[in-house]
N, CA and C atoms as a LAMMPS dump frame, in Angstrom:
ITEM: TIMESTEP
0
ITEM: NUMBER OF ATOMS
309
ITEM: BOX BOUNDS ff ff ff
-5.0000000000000000e+02 5.0000000000000000e+02
-5.0000000000000000e+02 5.0000000000000000e+02
-5.0000000000000000e+02 5.0000000000000000e+02
ITEM: ATOMS id mol type element x y z
1 1 1 N -108.723 -266.635 125.745
2 1 2 C -108.591 -266.886 124.337
3 1 3 C -107.443 -266.086 123.727
4 2 1 N -107.247 -264.883 124.24
5 2 2 C -106.183 -264.039 123.705
6 2 3 C -104.801 -264.618 124.007
7 3 1 N -104.612 -265.212 125.197
8 3 2 C -103.32 -265.797 125.523
9 3 3 C -103.029 -267.022 124.66
10 4 1 N -104.039 -267.767 124.244
11 4 2 C -103.853 -268.916 123.376
12 4 3 C -103.353 -268.479 122.006
13 5 1 N -103.84 -267.408 121.517
14 5 2 C -103.396 -266.904 120.217
15 5 3 C -101.941 -266.434 120.313
16 6 1 N -101.586 -265.779 121.367
17 6 2 C -100.209 -265.31 121.482
18 6 3 C -99.232 -266.484 121.674
19 7 1 N -99.685 -267.553 122.331
20 7 2 C -98.828 -268.732 122.463
21 7 3 C -98.635 -269.395 121.116
22 8 1 N -99.718 -269.467 120.329
23 8 2 C -99.583 -270.049 118.991
24 8 3 C -98.662 -269.208 118.121
25 9 1 N -98.773 -267.923 118.255
26 9 2 C -97.901 -267.039 117.475
27 9 3 C -96.448 -267.197 117.889
28 10 1 N -96.24 -267.335 119.177
29 10 2 C -94.879 -267.528 119.674
30 10 3 C -94.31 -268.862 119.215
31 11 1 N -95.126 -269.896 119.25
32 11 2 C -94.672 -271.222 118.816
33 11 3 C -94.352 -271.21 117.326
34 12 1 N -95.211 -270.595 116.528
35 12 2 C -94.941 -270.548 115.085
36 12 3 C -93.71 -269.704 114.782
37 13 1 N -93.49 -268.647 115.554
38 13 2 C -92.295 -267.829 115.366
39 13 3 C -91.039 -268.624 115.697
40 14 1 N -91.052 -269.362 116.8
41 14 2 C -89.901 -270.182 117.177
42 14 3 C -89.642 -271.295 116.168
43 15 1 N -90.7 -271.93 115.691
44 15 2 C -90.533 -273.003 114.714
45 15 3 C -89.984 -272.465 113.399
46 16 1 N -90.461 -271.31 112.971
47 16 2 C -89.953 -270.748 111.714
48 16 3 C -88.521 -270.262 111.87
49 17 1 N -88.107 -269.97 113.105
50 17 2 C -86.738 -269.513 113.33
51 17 3 C -85.771 -270.689 113.414
52 18 1 N -86.118 -271.735 114.145
53 18 2 C -85.187 -272.828 114.401
54 18 3 C -85.315 -274.002 113.444
55 19 1 N -86.368 -274.113 112.7
56 19 2 C -86.521 -275.215 111.757
57 19 3 C -85.466 -275.175 110.655
58 20 1 N -85.16 -274.023 110.069
59 20 2 C -84.104 -274.031 109.045
60 20 3 C -82.731 -274.404 109.596
61 21 1 N -82.456 -274.166 110.885
62 21 2 C -81.171 -274.526 111.46
63 21 3 C -80.956 -276.028 111.464
64 22 1 N -82.013 -276.779 111.669
65 22 2 C -81.869 -278.23 111.672
66 22 3 C -81.591 -278.759 110.269
67 23 1 N -81.963 -278.025 109.251
68 23 2 C -81.694 -278.464 107.887
69 23 3 C -80.227 -278.282 107.519
70 24 1 N -79.501 -277.387 108.193
71 24 2 C -78.098 -277.146 107.907
72 24 3 C -77.177 -278.088 108.672
73 25 1 N -77.682 -278.848 109.598
74 25 2 C -76.839 -279.736 110.396
75 25 3 C -76.288 -280.845 109.507
76 26 1 N -75.066 -281.277 109.796
77 26 2 C -74.467 -282.337 109.004
78 26 3 C -74.712 -283.687 109.673
79 27 1 N -74.454 -284.72 108.923
80 27 2 C -74.605 -286.077 109.422
81 27 3 C -73.569 -286.325 110.526
82 28 1 N -73.938 -287.061 111.558
83 28 2 C -73.036 -287.319 112.675
84 28 3 C -71.801 -288.103 112.268
85 29 1 N -71.972 -289.083 111.389
86 29 2 C -70.833 -289.902 110.955
87 29 3 C -69.822 -289.088 110.159
88 30 1 N -70.308 -288.217 109.307
89 30 2 C -69.365 -287.411 108.519
90 30 3 C -68.619 -286.427 109.418
91 31 1 N -69.263 -285.922 110.456
92 31 2 C -68.587 -285.037 111.404
93 31 3 C -67.499 -285.763 112.174
94 32 1 N -67.779 -286.992 112.581
95 32 2 C -66.788 -287.795 113.301
96 32 3 C -65.622 -288.138 112.383
97 33 1 N -65.909 -288.482 111.125
98 33 2 C -64.836 -288.798 110.178
99 33 3 C -63.961 -287.576 109.906
100 34 1 N -64.578 -286.403 109.81
101 34 2 C -63.812 -285.177 109.582
102 34 3 C -62.91 -284.871 110.784
103 35 1 N -63.444 -285.05 112
104 35 2 C -62.634 -284.832 113.2
105 35 3 C -61.492 -285.836 113.267
106 36 1 N -61.756 -287.081 112.907
107 36 2 C -60.726 -288.117 112.897
108 36 3 C -59.607 -287.754 111.921
109 37 1 N -59.968 -287.28 110.751
110 37 2 C -58.975 -286.89 109.752
111 37 3 C -58.142 -285.712 110.234
112 38 1 N -58.789 -284.746 110.872
113 38 2 C -58.056 -283.578 111.359
114 38 3 C -57.087 -283.961 112.47
115 39 1 N -57.522 -284.805 113.396
116 39 2 C -56.652 -285.21 114.501
117 39 3 C -55.475 -286.026 113.982
118 40 1 N -55.711 -286.923 113.059
119 40 2 C -54.614 -287.709 112.494
120 40 3 C -53.624 -286.821 111.741
121 41 1 N -54.103 -285.726 111.166
122 41 2 C -53.215 -284.801 110.474
123 41 3 C -52.287 -284.067 111.425
124 42 1 N -52.757 -283.763 112.622
125 42 2 C -51.949 -283.042 113.6
126 42 3 C -51.148 -283.968 114.514
127 43 1 N -51.374 -285.251 114.446
128 43 2 C -50.785 -286.173 115.408
129 43 3 C -49.269 -286.266 115.281
130 44 1 N -48.76 -286.28 114.055
131 44 2 C -47.315 -286.383 113.856
132 44 3 C -46.607 -285.16 114.422
133 45 1 N -47.203 -283.992 114.247
134 45 2 C -46.606 -282.777 114.806
135 45 3 C -46.619 -282.819 116.331
136 46 1 N -47.693 -283.316 116.912
137 46 2 C -47.777 -283.442 118.368
138 46 3 C -46.755 -284.418 118.919
139 47 1 N -46.536 -285.513 118.199
140 47 2 C -45.533 -286.493 118.625
141 47 3 C -44.139 -285.891 118.581
142 48 1 N -43.836 -285.166 117.52
143 48 2 C -42.533 -284.515 117.419
144 48 3 C -42.36 -283.467 118.515
145 49 1 N -43.437 -282.781 118.865
146 49 2 C -43.386 -281.799 119.943
147 49 3 C -43.082 -282.477 121.283
148 50 1 N -43.695 -283.644 121.526
149 50 2 C -43.414 -284.372 122.771
150 50 3 C -41.967 -284.838 122.827
151 51 1 N -41.414 -285.27 121.697
152 51 2 C -40.007 -285.652 121.665
153 51 3 C -39.107 -284.452 121.947
154 52 1 N -39.453 -283.299 121.398
155 52 2 C -38.649 -282.091 121.621
156 52 3 C -38.707 -281.662 123.085
157 53 1 N -39.895 -281.727 123.695
158 53 2 C -40.025 -281.385 125.117
159 53 3 C -39.203 -282.356 125.961
160 54 1 N -39.215 -283.635 125.598
161 54 2 C -38.404 -284.619 126.31
162 54 3 C -36.919 -284.327 126.204
163 55 1 N -36.472 -283.882 125.023
164 55 2 C -35.057 -283.554 124.85
165 55 3 C -34.671 -282.333 125.683
166 56 1 N -35.533 -281.336 125.703
167 56 2 C -35.251 -280.137 126.497
168 56 3 C -35.223 -280.471 127.985
169 57 1 N -36.194 -281.263 128.431
170 57 2 C -36.193 -281.676 129.836
171 57 3 C -34.96 -282.512 130.172
172 58 1 N -34.516 -283.313 129.231
173 58 2 C -33.304 -284.095 129.452
174 58 3 C -32.08 -283.214 129.636
175 59 1 N -31.981 -282.168 128.827
176 59 2 C -30.848 -281.246 128.972
177 59 3 C -30.903 -280.489 130.296
178 60 1 N -32.078 -280.022 130.651
179 60 2 C -32.231 -279.317 131.933
180 60 3 C -31.906 -280.251 133.092
181 61 1 N -32.393 -281.474 133.009
182 61 2 C -32.122 -282.451 134.062
183 61 3 C -30.648 -282.776 134.176
184 62 1 N -29.99 -282.904 133.03
185 62 2 C -28.558 -283.201 133.058
186 62 3 C -27.781 -282.074 133.728
187 63 1 N -28.164 -280.835 133.446
188 63 2 C -27.488 -279.691 134.067
189 63 3 C -27.731 -279.676 135.573
190 64 1 N -28.967 -279.924 135.981
191 64 2 C -29.287 -279.914 137.416
192 64 3 C -28.57 -281.046 138.162
193 65 1 N -28.527 -282.222 137.544
194 65 2 C -27.844 -283.352 138.178
195 65 3 C -26.345 -283.075 138.255
196 66 1 N -25.775 -282.49 137.214
197 66 2 C -24.356 -282.153 137.223
198 66 3 C -24.044 -281.134 138.329
199 67 1 N -24.93 -280.153 138.505
200 67 2 C -24.734 -279.173 139.575
201 67 3 C -24.781 -279.84 140.95
202 68 1 N -25.725 -280.748 141.141
203 68 2 C -25.819 -281.456 142.422
204 68 3 C -24.595 -282.339 142.65
205 69 1 N -24.138 -282.978 141.602
206 69 2 C -22.98 -283.858 141.705
207 69 3 C -21.731 -283.069 142.087
208 70 1 N -21.579 -281.895 141.46
209 70 2 C -20.411 -281.06 141.775
210 70 3 C -20.471 -280.473 143.176
211 71 1 N -21.668 -280.208 143.669
212 71 2 C -21.775 -279.642 145.015
213 71 3 C -21.696 -280.716 146.097
214 72 1 N -21.754 -281.98 145.721
215 72 2 C -21.608 -283.067 146.673
216 72 3 C -22.878 -283.424 147.415
217 73 1 N -24.037 -283.159 146.824
218 73 2 C -25.304 -283.529 147.469
219 73 3 C -25.445 -285.042 147.553
220 74 1 N -26.149 -285.476 148.587
221 74 2 C -26.344 -286.92 148.79
222 74 3 C -27.442 -287.505 147.908
223 75 1 N -28.378 -286.685 147.468
224 75 2 C -29.508 -287.215 146.696
225 75 3 C -29.323 -287.048 145.19
226 76 1 N -28.083 -287.107 144.721
227 76 2 C -27.81 -286.963 143.285
228 76 3 C -28.406 -288.121 142.5
229 77 1 N -28.294 -289.327 143.021
230 77 2 C -28.843 -290.492 142.308
231 77 3 C -30.356 -290.411 142.194
232 78 1 N -31.002 -289.976 143.255
233 78 2 C -32.458 -289.851 143.234
234 78 3 C -32.897 -288.798 142.208
235 79 1 N -32.215 -287.689 142.167
236 79 2 C -32.532 -286.627 141.22
237 79 3 C -32.296 -287.079 139.783
238 80 1 N -31.2 -287.776 139.557
239 80 2 C -30.897 -288.277 138.21
240 80 3 C -31.96 -289.27 137.754
241 81 1 N -32.384 -290.148 138.652
242 81 2 C -33.412 -291.127 138.301
243 81 3 C -34.734 -290.441 137.982
244 82 1 N -35.063 -289.393 138.727
245 82 2 C -36.326 -288.687 138.486
246 82 3 C -36.316 -287.979 137.135
247 83 1 N -35.238 -287.289 136.81
248 83 2 C -35.157 -286.59 135.525
249 83 3 C -35.131 -287.576 134.368
250 84 1 N -34.349 -288.637 134.505
251 84 2 C -34.274 -289.642 133.448
252 84 3 C -35.629 -290.328 133.254
253 85 1 N -36.297 -290.616 134.36
254 85 2 C -37.617 -291.251 134.28
255 85 3 C -38.641 -290.377 133.595
256 86 1 N -38.608 -289.075 133.846
257 86 2 C -39.584 -288.186 133.2
258 86 3 C -39.342 -288.112 131.698
259 87 1 N -38.089 -288.11 131.279
260 87 2 C -37.79 -288.083 129.844
261 87 3 C -38.216 -289.378 129.163
262 88 1 N -37.918 -290.492 129.796
263 88 2 C -38.325 -291.784 129.247
264 88 3 C -39.851 -291.882 129.182
265 89 1 N -40.533 -291.365 130.195
266 89 2 C -41.994 -291.391 130.205
267 89 3 C -42.563 -290.633 129.012
268 90 1 N -42.036 -289.44 128.718
269 90 2 C -42.54 -288.676 127.578
270 90 3 C -42.347 -289.423 126.267
271 91 1 N -41.197 -290.03 126.086
272 91 2 C -40.926 -290.755 124.844
273 91 3 C -41.813 -291.995 124.744
274 92 1 N -41.958 -292.717 125.837
275 92 2 C -42.783 -293.93 125.823
276 92 3 C -44.254 -293.589 125.582
277 93 1 N -44.745 -292.53 126.223
278 93 2 C -46.147 -292.145 126.026
279 93 3 C -46.394 -291.769 124.576
280 94 1 N -45.497 -290.992 123.976
281 94 2 C -45.676 -290.604 122.577
282 94 3 C -45.667 -291.833 121.664
283 95 1 N -44.778 -292.764 121.932
284 95 2 C -44.677 -293.963 121.106
285 95 3 C -45.874 -294.881 121.291
286 96 1 N -46.318 -295.055 122.533
287 96 2 C -47.455 -295.937 122.802
288 96 3 C -48.731 -295.367 122.208
289 97 1 N -48.932 -294.081 122.347
290 97 2 C -50.134 -293.471 121.771
291 97 3 C -50.096 -293.581 120.257
292 98 1 N -48.934 -293.408 119.67
293 98 2 C -48.793 -293.516 118.223
294 98 3 C -49.129 -294.931 117.756
295 99 1 N -48.634 -295.94 118.456
296 99 2 C -48.93 -297.319 118.05
297 99 3 C -50.354 -297.731 118.428
298 100 1 N -50.89 -297.189 119.515
299 100 2 C -52.246 -297.548 119.933
300 100 3 C -53.285 -297.071 118.912
301 101 1 N -53.109 -295.862 118.424
302 101 2 C -54.052 -295.314 117.439
303 101 3 C -53.639 -295.636 116.012
304 102 1 N -52.576 -296.396 115.837
305 102 2 C -52.043 -296.829 114.532
306 102 3 C -51.977 -295.677 113.538
307 103 1 N -51.254 -294.656 113.965
308 103 2 C -51.07 -293.483 113.106
309 103 3 C -49.723 -293.556 112.455
């Protein structure tokens, strides 16, 4: 009988502790809308950052390809295609994501 009383006391203590927490929770839809608004606010900055990274990679790639070209390496075309492709990929991904989410 004594263990039953202590279990009831423990249950009532837990309920009195965690019940008010459920009253402070927000609606799921409003939380999703708030997250959507925040992400859309940062999206333009992220897109500009991807364009800047693409430009920097393009400059680095151009320097590396120029060095290979001057040294007479045989795989200069392959290296140029790889660097150019990575820059184009960054720009295309940023543009496609921007149009896909209609931001």
